[in-house]
N, C-alpha and C positions, 0 to 999 in steps of 0.2 A: 504493500500500500504506500509506504514512504517513497519507494522507488518510482511508483506510478505518479505520485504527486510531484516529485522532483522533475521527472521527465516532462510532465504537463507544464510545470512552471517554466522550464527552459524553452519549450516549444512556444508557449505564450509570449515569453520575452523576445524570442527571435522574430516572431510574427509582429510584435509590437514595434520592434526596432525598424524592421523593414517597412512597416506601415508609416511610421513617423518619418523615415527617410524619404519615402515616396511622396508624402505630403509636403515635406520640406523642399523637395526638389521642384515642386509644382506651385507652391504657394505664391511665389513671385509672379509667375505668369497669371495665376488666377486673380491676383490683386489688380494688375493692370488691365486684364480682360474685363473685369467688373467696372473698374474706374472709367474706362473708355468704351463702354458698350453701347452708347447712344448712337443714333443714326447719323450723327454729325461726323463720326469717325469711321474709317474703314482701314483697319490695320492688318498687315500680312500675318499669316500663320507663322509660328516659330516656337522657340523654347528659350525661356528667360532664366533658367537655372536657379541657383540659391539666392535667397534674399541678400542684398548688399553686394555680394561678390558676383552674382549673376554668372555670365560666361567668361569673365575676364581671365580666370585661372586657366580655363581650357584653351583660350586663345594664346596666352603666354606659353603654355606647354607646347603647343604645336609650332609656335614661332621659334622657340628656342631649339626645337628639333630640326629646324630648317624646312618645315613643311606646313605652312599655314593653310595649304589646300585641304589638309585632313580636317581642319576645323570647319572650313566652308563646306566640304563635302557632306558633313554630318547633316547640315540643314537641307542641302539639295536632295540628299537621299531620303530624308525623312518627310520633307514637306513639298517635294517636287521641284522642277527646274524653273520656277517663276522668276528667280533673280532678286527677290526682296523677301527678307525674313525678320521676324520680331526676335530681339535678343536683349541682353542687359550687359553693357560693357562700360568700364570706367565709372561705375556708380550712376549710370543713367540708362533709362529705357532707350533702346537703339534699334535702328533698322539696318540690317546687313544688306549691302548692295553688291551683287556679284556679276551682273552682266555689263559689258563695256558700254553699251548704249545708255544704260541707266546711270552708270558712273559719270558719263559725260554730262548728262543733265544736271546731276548734283553739283559737279565742279563748275559748271558754267553759270549757275545761279548767283547773282550778286545782291539781289534785293531782300531775299527772305532767309538765306542761310548764312550764318557767320562761322568763323573758324571754330572748330570744336575741340580744342585742346583740353585734356583732362584738367581738373582743378589743381591737382598737385603740380602739374607742369606749368600752369599759369603762375602759381605761387613761386615756383623755382625761378622763373625768368621775370617775374613781376609784371606780367601782362594783364592789363585791364581794358584793352581796346574794344570799343563798340564798333558796330557796323559802319557808322558814319565816320568815326575816327580812322578806321581801317581804309576806307575809300580815300580819305584825305591824305594819309601817309603814302598810299600808292600813287596818287597824283603828284605829290610833292617829290617823291623819290624816283619818278619815272625815268629821269635822265640816267639812272644807273644802268639801264639797259641800252642806252644810246651808243651809236657808233662813235660819236664825237668824244664822249667822256672816256670810253675804253681806249681810243686812240691816244688821247691826252696822257693816259697813264701807262701806255704800252712800253715806252722806253724804261720806265721804272720797273715794270714787271719783268721785262727782258733782262735787265741788269741784275736784279735780285736773284732770279732763277739761275742765271749763268754763274755768278760769283758763288752762290750757295752750293751748287753742285760741284764746282771746282774745289771748294773747301772740303766737301764730303770725301772727294777722291784723294785728298792729301792726308786724310785722317787714318792713322795706323789701326786704331782700335775699331771694332765693329760699332755701328751706330744703331740706335733704336729707331727703326724706319718710320713708324707712325709719328712718334714724337718730333723727329726732325722735320718731317714733311708738314706737320702741324705748324711748326715755327715758320717755315717758309711761306705757307699759305696765309698765316696770320699776319706776317709782316706786310705782304702785298695788300691784303684786304684792309688792314687798319689804316694804311696810307690813304686808301680811297675813302674810308669812313671818316677820318679826322684830319686829313691833309698832311702836307709835307713839313709843316713848320714845327711839329712836335719833336722835341729832342729825343735822342736814343735812350737815355736813362728812363725817361717817362714811358717810352714805348716798351722797354724791357720789364718795367713794373707791371704794365698792363698784361703782358704775356704770362707773367708769373701768377697773376691774380685771376685770369680769365676762367680757370677751372676751379678756383678756390671758393669764392662766394660772390653772389650777386651784390650784396651790400657793399663790399669793398670796391667792386668794379663800378658800382653806381657812384661811389664817392669820387673815384678818379674822373668819371665823366662829368660830375658836377663841377669839379675844379676846372676842367676844360671849358665848360659852358660859361662859367663865371668870367674866365679870361676873354672869351669871344664876345660876351655881352659888353664888357668894359671897353674892348677895342671898338665896338660899334658906337658906344656912347661918345668916345673920343673922336668920332667922325672918320675912323679908318675904314676904307672900303674892303669888304670881305669877299673873296672869290667864292662863287657858288659851284665849285668844282669838286666838292666832297659832301658827304651826306650830312654831317653835323651842321654845315652852313646852310644847306637846303632846309633843315628843320628849324634853324634859327631865323630864317628869312621871314619877312612880314609882307608877302606879296599876294597871298591867296585871299580872294574876296568872297568865296563861296562858303567858306566854313565860318561858323558863328564866332569862334575864338581865333582871331587873326594871329595872335601870338600864342604859340604852344607853351604850356607850363613846363618848367624844368623837369617835373616828374614824368610827364608824357614823353619828353625828348629822351630822357634816360631809359624809359621803358623800351622805346624803339631801338635805341643804340645797343642796349643789352641783347635784345632779340636778334638784331643783325649780327652782333658779335658772336653769339652762339651758333648761328646758322650760316655765317658767311665764309668760314675758313675750314671747318672740320670736314665737310663733304668733299672739298677740293683735295685735301690731303689724302683722304681715304680712297677717292676715285683714282688719283694719280698712282698710288701704290698698287691698287688692283689692276690698273691698265698695264703697269710695268710687269707685274707678276704673271698676268695672263699672256703677255707677249713672250716672256721667257719660257712659258710652258708650251708655246706654239711658235717654234722657230720660223716656220714658213710665213706667218703673219708678221713676225718681227723683221724678217729680211725684206718683205714687201714694203713695210712702213719705213724702214731705213733707206731703201732705194728712192722712195718718194722724197725724203728730206735731202738726199744727196742731189737729186735733180733740181730741187729748189735752190740749193747752193750754187750749182753750175750755171743757173740762169742769171745770177747776179752780175751786174755790170762790173763790179770790182771784187777781187778776192778778199779784200779787207772789209767789205760791207757786212754788217751784221743782219740778224733777223729783223724783218720789217713787219709792220702791222698788216700790210696788204698781202704778205706771203702766207698769212694764216689761212686765207681763203683758198690757197692752192693745196692745202693739206687735205685732200679729199679722202684718202685712205685712212689717215690718222683720225679724221672725223668719224669714220666708220668704226674704228677701234674704240673711240670714246663712247659712241652710241651703244656699242655692244657691251662695253663695261658698265655703262649706266643701266642698261636694260637688265642685266643679271644682278648687279649690286643693289638695285632698287626694287627687286621683285617683292620684297616684304614691306615696302613703304606703305604706310597707312594714311588714308585720306579721311579726315574727320570734319564734319559740319554739324552745327546746331541749328535747330529751327527757331527762328525768332517770332514766328507766328504759325498758325495751323497751315500745313503745306500739302498741296495736292501734287501727286506724281504717279504716273502709270496706273491710274484708276484707284489709287489708294489715297486716303486722307490721313496725314500724320499729325499728331497733336503738337502744339507749341511746347518747346523744351526738350523734345526728343532729339536724339543724335543719329546722324547718318555715318556709317562705317563701311569703308571699302578698302580693299587691299590690291596693290598693283599686280599681285600674282596673277589675278584673273586675266590681265591684259598681257603682261610681259612674259608669262609662261603659257600662253595660249597656243597649242600646237597647230591650230588652224591658221594662225598668223605667222608664227615662228616655228619652222620645222626643227625638231629635236631641240626644244627651247632651253634645256639645261646645259647645252654645250656652248662653249665660247666659239663663235664663228663670225669674225668681222666681215667676211665676204657675203654674209646673208643680206647685208644692206645694199648690195649691188642691185638686187631685184625687188626689194620690198617697196611697195607703194605706200608712202607715208600718209595714210589717211588720218584725219583728226581723231585723236583719242586712242590710237594703237600704241603710242609711246609716251609715257607720262613720268619721266624721271623728275621733272620739276612741277608736277601737277599740270593743270591747264586752266584756261579761263581767267577771269579778273583777279583771282587770288593766287595765280601761279608765282613761282619764286622769282623775285625781281633780280636776283643775282645770277640767273642761269647763263647769260652771255659771258659774264665775267668769269664764272667757273670754267666754262668750256675754253675760254681764252687762256686762262692760267694752265690748265691741263695740256693744252696744245703746245704751249711754250716749254713746259717741263718735258714733254715727250720729244719735242724737236731736239733739244740738247742731249737728252738721254740716249736717243736712238743714234745720234751721230758720234757721240764721244764716250759713252759710259755703258757699263753693265753692272749688275749687282750680283753678289754671291750671298745667298742666305746661309747664315751660320747655323741657325737652328731650324732646319726645314720641318721639324715636327711641331713647331709653334702654330697655334691656331690662327688661321688666316681669314676668319670671318667674324669680326674684323681682324686684321692682322696685328693683334696685340703682341707685344714683346717680340716682334719679329726683328731679329738682329741681322744686319747685312753689312757687307763691305762694298763700298763703291770702288770700281776699278775703271781707270781711264783706258780707253782703247788706244793701241799703238797706231800711229799714222802710217 
């Protein structure tokens, strides 16, 4: 009898645990299904996981394993190939978007969708920008994409890359590849951000603090802003050839606050600082490592750079801005590097009002979540998509939305042209004059953390 009662107790306990777990896994979905069950809304089917955590942990697990598609496949397999699914990610009810044509619609909207960074990330970089402020910043900093501004800074970019790679080649000890390339990309970007007049000691301090804390970096920017404002009061003309002077200018008549507060200027400078140089460093390294693993592509890219040098009027002439346009194959190498390296890039948007899309009505405050994997790893567009193949760009018809390393639409990355320019210059000198030997090939290369290399100069 005692044994029977004990067995019954354990069976009841197990059934109770499973029942509780089943309810717990569905209660989040039930809550939002009841909350938005009126005819005003039409929300896609889906699964919202645990309360508070939702599907976030599942997404991170698949992402860290290098296969976010397994996370997305769960929804498509369970709820059909509709391309939109209800979920709960980063503490918000979310609509997963998996079809390229729907992703394009989300990214192209400017009026009703705002940047959807998680709250913890907004706090990290201090971002509190509204839709109107976001539009204003983009209009004000539009010259960053311009041919004129990039050509103005080209000689500085060229000199910095050339002298830095030469220094790497004369260093006897192995260098930490990512850290050094971060420094190179940071130096170039910061000159565009704050101008040439900042002394080297101040610049060195900024590089040391960039990854330490936003508060410290904000203090450095505040000091710069104070100096620029004093110069303006003294009647000194300030060139609008860098971002900080664009933000300090008082020429915009469409925005209600003609002069931005120092707090807002610091926010945008910090945001640009975090986003402006790290991707350049990482993509440059990945392009170099991809080329070394594919000697036939490396040789083809090298031959292109040698042809560019041969066409110069003088053997003493250096790389020019116009020659960047002649780097057609290097451009394909960069595209292929970006395609593979940004396959796990996430696009996030928040609804600022109830939003209609593809027959669904999404409540205000919900988040849209899309992963570039669905586009960059689509075998219907890219044959054998996981393989690095720079020559695939010979035949691909670049339709809008099939290649999104910098997003697309009004909120696309303003520094995309600058990033590709820097990578092109780095690859030009690397292909002609250098090779790298990885000292610890077992090091993780996604990202290439602790990747130790020795730069070797090619013999003439």
